[in-house]
C-alpha positions as CSV (number, residue, x, y, z in Angstrom):
1,M,0.3,0.0,0.0
2,K,2.9,2.3,0.8
3,K,4.3,1.8,-2.8
4,V,0.9,2.5,-4.2
5,F,0.4,5.7,-2.4
6,L,4.1,6.7,-3.4
7,G,3.7,5.9,-6.7
8,L,0.6,8.0,-6.9
9,L,2.3,11.0,-5.0
10,A,5.4,10.4,-7.9
11,L,2.9,10.4,-11.0
12,G,1.2,13.5,-9.6
13,L,4.2,15.7,-9.4
14,T,5.8,14.8,-12.3
15,A,2.7,15.5,-14.1
16,Q,2.7,19.2,-12.6
17,L,6.6,19.7,-14.0
18,S,5.4,19.4,-17.9
19,A,2.6,22.2,-17.1
20,Q,2.5,25.3,-19.7
21,V,5.1,27.7,-19.8
22,V,4.0,31.4,-19.5
23,N,5.0,33.6,-21.8
24,D,5.7,37.3,-21.3
25,G,2.4,38.3,-23.4
26,M,4.6,39.1,-26.3
27,L,3.6,37.2,-30.1
28,P,6.4,36.7,-32.3
29,E,7.2,39.1,-34.7
30,V,5.4,38.9,-38.0
31,E,6.6,40.3,-41.3
32,V,3.7,41.7,-43.1
33,R,4.6,42.2,-46.8
34,A,2.2,44.6,-48.7
35,T,4.5,45.4,-51.6
36,N,2.2,43.8,-54.3
37,Y,-1.1,44.7,-53.3
38,K,-2.1,46.4,-56.3
39,Y,-0.9,43.5,-58.5
40,L,-3.1,40.9,-56.8
41,N,-6.1,43.5,-56.5
42,S,-5.7,44.3,-60.3
43,V,-5.5,40.5,-61.4
44,D,-8.0,39.3,-59.1
45,N,-10.7,37.3,-60.8
46,T,-12.5,34.9,-58.3
47,E,-13.5,33.1,-60.9
48,A,-10.0,32.3,-62.2
49,A,-8.7,28.9,-63.0
50,V,-6.8,27.3,-60.2
51,P,-3.1,27.0,-62.2
52,V,-3.8,31.0,-62.7
53,K,-4.2,31.4,-59.4
54,L,-1.1,29.7,-58.3
55,L,1.2,31.3,-60.2
56,E,-0.2,34.8,-59.9
57,D,0.4,34.1,-56.2
58,M,4.0,33.1,-56.6
59,V,4.7,36.5,-58.5
60,A,3.3,38.2,-56.0
61,K,4.8,36.6,-53.4
62,F,8.7,36.5,-54.9
63,D,11.1,38.4,-53.0
64,V,13.3,40.1,-55.2
65,K,15.9,40.8,-52.1
66,S,16.3,37.4,-50.8
67,S,17.2,35.8,-54.7
68,E,20.7,34.7,-55.8
69,F,20.6,37.4,-58.3
70,Y,20.1,40.4,-56.2
71,E,22.5,43.3,-56.4
72,D,22.1,46.8,-54.9
73,G,23.2,48.4,-58.1
74,N,20.4,46.9,-60.4
75,D,16.8,48.9,-60.6
76,F,15.0,46.9,-62.7
77,Y,14.8,42.4,-62.0
78,R,12.8,40.2,-65.0
79,V,12.1,37.0,-63.3
80,Y,10.1,34.3,-65.3
81,F,7.9,31.5,-63.6
82,Y,6.6,28.2,-65.7
83,I,3.7,25.8,-64.7
84,P,2.9,23.2,-67.7
85,E,-0.3,25.3,-67.9
86,G,1.6,28.9,-68.4
87,K,4.2,31.4,-67.8
88,I,4.5,34.5,-66.5
89,V,7.3,37.4,-66.8
90,A,7.7,39.8,-64.4
91,A,9.7,43.0,-63.8
92,Y,10.2,44.1,-60.7
93,D,11.8,47.0,-59.4
94,R,14.8,47.2,-57.0
95,D,12.4,47.6,-53.8
96,G,10.2,44.0,-55.1
97,K,7.4,45.9,-56.5
98,I,5.9,44.5,-59.4
99,L,6.3,47.0,-62.6
100,Y,4.7,44.9,-65.0
101,T,3.8,41.4,-66.0
102,I,3.1,39.5,-69.3
103,E,0.6,36.2,-68.7
104,K,-0.1,33.5,-70.7
105,F,-2.1,30.4,-70.0
106,K,-3.4,27.2,-72.2
107,N,-6.4,25.3,-71.9
108,V,-7.6,26.5,-68.6
109,A,-11.2,26.9,-67.3
110,L,-13.1,29.6,-68.6
111,P,-15.2,31.8,-66.5
112,D,-18.8,31.5,-66.2
113,N,-19.9,34.9,-68.6
114,V,-17.2,33.9,-71.1
115,A,-18.3,30.7,-71.6
116,S,-22.2,31.6,-71.3
117,A,-21.2,34.1,-73.8
118,V,-19.3,31.9,-76.5
119,A,-22.3,29.5,-76.0
120,E,-25.0,32.1,-76.8
121,R,-23.5,33.4,-79.9
122,F,-22.0,30.3,-81.2
123,P,-24.9,28.0,-80.3
124,G,-23.9,24.0,-81.1
125,W,-19.9,25.1,-81.2
126,S,-18.1,23.8,-78.7
127,I,-14.3,25.4,-77.5
128,D,-11.6,23.4,-78.6
129,K,-8.8,25.1,-77.3
130,D,-7.8,28.5,-75.5
131,V,-5.4,31.2,-74.3
132,Y,-6.0,32.9,-71.4
133,R,-3.7,36.7,-71.7
134,V,-3.1,38.8,-68.8
135,N,-0.8,42.3,-69.4
136,Y,-0.6,43.9,-66.1
137,D,1.4,47.3,-65.6
138,V,1.8,49.2,-62.4
139,D,0.1,52.4,-64.0
140,L,-1.8,51.4,-66.7
141,G,-3.9,48.4,-64.8
142,T,-4.9,45.0,-66.8
143,N,-6.0,43.9,-69.9
144,K,-7.3,40.2,-69.6
145,R,-8.4,38.6,-73.0
146,Y,-8.9,35.3,-74.3
147,K,-8.3,33.5,-77.7
148,L,-10.8,30.8,-78.1
149,V,-10.9,28.1,-80.9
150,L,-14.3,26.8,-81.7
151,K,-15.1,23.5,-83.8
152,N,-18.4,22.7,-85.1
153,G,-18.0,19.1,-86.9
154,K,-15.1,20.2,-89.4
155,K,-15.9,23.8,-89.0
156,T,-13.4,25.7,-87.1
157,I,-13.0,29.6,-85.9
158,R,-11.1,31.9,-84.0
159,V,-12.5,34.4,-81.4
160,K,-11.3,37.2,-78.9
161,V,-13.3,37.8,-75.8
162,D,-12.9,40.0,-72.8
163,E,-13.1,39.1,-69.4
164,D,-16.3,40.3,-68.9
165,G,-17.2,38.1,-72.1
166,V,-17.4,40.8,-74.8
167,F,-16.1,40.1,-78.4
168,L,-13.5,41.9,-79.4
């Protein structure tokens, strides 16, 4: 009985040794990077395909200053981003701010307004291929266009549509 009592006492004391450490109320430092919020706001499309969003996020989060090719004397950096569905060429200034991008994606899911505009204007036609192009400029804003190849049997036509479904 004595051994059981001492065992329980030892067990009760060891449980308190691993109690939570009290912190001083300070949170760890968090670095907030809001350098390229204009780019993300400008190219933001809630209906954009997943590969498009993935690559645009990579471009916005890229840190020029921590890259291996960064040098203090350079004012301009051009960086290429690739995935199988598309590519982006982004130009950064020495502080990491995006100056412009040239983006091209092939055969990605189309937004509903583009697909419905095509279906309405070309009933019976199907979308065979698509190319999504985005040009962003910090001063001029964003230009988004879709180049589509439509098929109906043996017939094919090419059309251009903007992000709102307006034919160009």
